[in-house]
N, C-alpha and C positions, 0 to 999 in steps of 0.2 A: 458591563465590560466595555472598555474604551477601544475604539478601532482607529487605525491609522492607515493611510494610503501610501503604498510603496511607489518607487519610481516608475513601475509599469502600471499604467492606468487600469483600474478595474480589480486590482488585488486588494482584498479586504483582509487586513492583518490584525489579529487580536494581540494586544500588547501584553507580553508575558510578565512585564514588571508589575502590572496591576494584579493583585492577588485575589481581589473580589471575584468570586465565581458567578457566572450567569446561570440561567436555568439549565442550559444544556450541560454545562460542566457538572452541575449538581446531579443530573440524571446519569452521567457517564458511569459505566461499570468500573468496579475496582480493578478489573483486568487492565484497563488503560490508564490507571493512576499509579500503579506500582510496578516497576520493571522486574522486581524479583518474582512477583506473582505472574506476570506476563511470561517470563522465561520458564517458570515452573509449569505453566499450562502448556507451553510449546513442547517442553520435554515429554509431558504426558501424551500429548497428541501425536508426537513423532516417536514415541516409544524409546525415549532416551537418545534419539538421533537428530536432535535439532541442529547441532553443529554440522552434521553431515549434510543436512538439507541446505544450509547456507553455503557449504562448499560446492554443492551441485549447482547452485545458482551462480556463484561467482566464477565457476568454470566457463560460464557462458559469456563472460565479459571478454571480448576479443582484444587482441594486442593493438588494434586500431582505435580503441576507445580511450579518449582522453578526458571526457567529462560525463558524469552520470547524475541524473536527477532521479531520486527515489521518492515515490508517492506513498503516503501512509506508512512511513518507514518503521515505526515502532522501536525495534532494537537497532543497535549501531553496528551489527556484524558486517553489513555490506560497506558501510562507511569506513570501518577499520581496514577492510580489505583494500578499498580504493586508496586510502592513505598510504598503505604499505607499497602500492604500485605506482604512486605518484599521479593518481587519477583524481581530478577535481570532483568532489561529491557535494551535492546539495540536496537536502531532504525537507519534506513537508509532512506535517502530522497535525492532527486535531488535539492531541494530548499535550497539555502544558507540561506535565511531568516528563514525558519522553523528550520533548523539545529542549527543556532546560537541562536535562541530563546530557543530551548530545552537544549542546553549546558548551557545557562545562568541560567536555572532553575535547573541545576545540573545533567542533564541526559546524558547518554552515547549515543550521537547522531553522526552519520557519514554522511558526504556529499559525496554521491556516487550514480552512476547509477548502480542499482542492476543487470542490464543486462550485465555489464562488469565484474562482480565478478565470479571467477572460482568456488567458493563455498561459502555457508553461514556458519556462526559460529554454532557450535553444541548448541542445546538448547532443552528444553522440549516442547516448543510450538512456532510455527511461526504464526503471525497474519498479514493478508493483507486485508485492507479495501478499497473497491471501486477503485482499481487500476489495476485490471487484464487486463482491456481493453487497457492499455498502451503497452501491449506485445503480440499482436495477432500473430506475426511471431516467437515468442520465447517460446511458451507455453510448448513444450516438455522439453526444457532445463531448464526452470524456475521451473516446477514441479519436475524435476529430482533433482535439487539442493535443493529444499525445503525438499523433503523426504530423501535425504542423510543427511541433517543437523538435522532434527527433526522427531519424530514419529507422530506428530500431526499438523494439520493446521486448523486454523479458518479463513474463507474467507467470505467476503461479496462482492457482485457485483450488481450494478444497472442493472435492466432489463427494466425499463421504463425511457427513456432518452429524454431530450429536444433536445439533439444533433441529435437524430434520426428524429426529425421533419423536415419538409421542410421549405423553405422560410427563412426570416431574423432570426427567432428564432433559427432554426437549425444551421444556419451559425454562428450566434453569440455564441452559446453554444460550437461549435467546436473550435472557437478561444479562448474562455474563459478557455477551458480545455487543452490548449497547454502547455505541461510540458517542452517544449524546443526543440521539433523536428518538429514543425509545427502544424497546426490545426488538432485535433484528429478526424478522420472520423469513425473509427471502434467502434462499440458498440455491446454488447451481447443482445440477446433476451432471454426469458425464455428457449426456446427450444435449442438454440445454447449453452447457458451456461451449461445446464444440460447434453447435449451431450458431451461437452468438459470435464466436471468433471467426467462423467462416463468413458470416454475413458482413461483419465489420471489415474483413480483408477484401471482400468483393466491393464493398461500398467505397473504400478508401484507396483502392489500387495498391493493396499490400498483399503479402503472401506469408504463409506459415512456413518458416524455414526448418524448425525443429519442434517436435512434440514428444514429451516423455510422460507416460502414465505411471505415476509412482504409487498407485494404490489409492491413498486417501486424497491425493491432489494431482493435478495435471500441470506440467510446466511447459510453456511454449515460448518460442522465439518468433516474433513477427517482424517483418521488414517492409518498408515502403518500397514499391517497385520504381 
């Protein structure tokens, strides 16, 4: 896979024009290769209310927000909301398929592992939905970059996971959520997620403005003080 360097030093960008997949792309779950499968799984997980979940998220985008960066965006529901409101949206994802689809729809999408970025672009709001578990060993760095780039974060994270189950169901779920680095083992519980968010808020002089426990996931709004 050929890489190129963007105008901001330290960003490693995988060139989506080159179709040859590297080892990570070969390992990646089908879930992240086909939008129809991704949407189908989301509908199952949210019991047919995936669209309602996105509405709950976009309701947290305030009238003072003019630019949004979405990390690990997957689908383009938030991007479409932003387009309708005249809000500049910029998205980052590790799935070539998701990025190419977003670009085909006219959105500014980048094929990139956010863990390799030195910093995120400045914006009014960063959104990250259901993806924090991918970075269990980089949380300090990730939150540091988030609040250096934006004063506010909207984050959702599942706390009831099939991947936490035992047996075949748990094993299959770990494989299905492989974003390219092998089956995902780590998951948050309610207590570990809230402890993590409170620790990061204290460390970075931020506060949790809103918290909504939706059953299988928790949605929070954090703001830099």
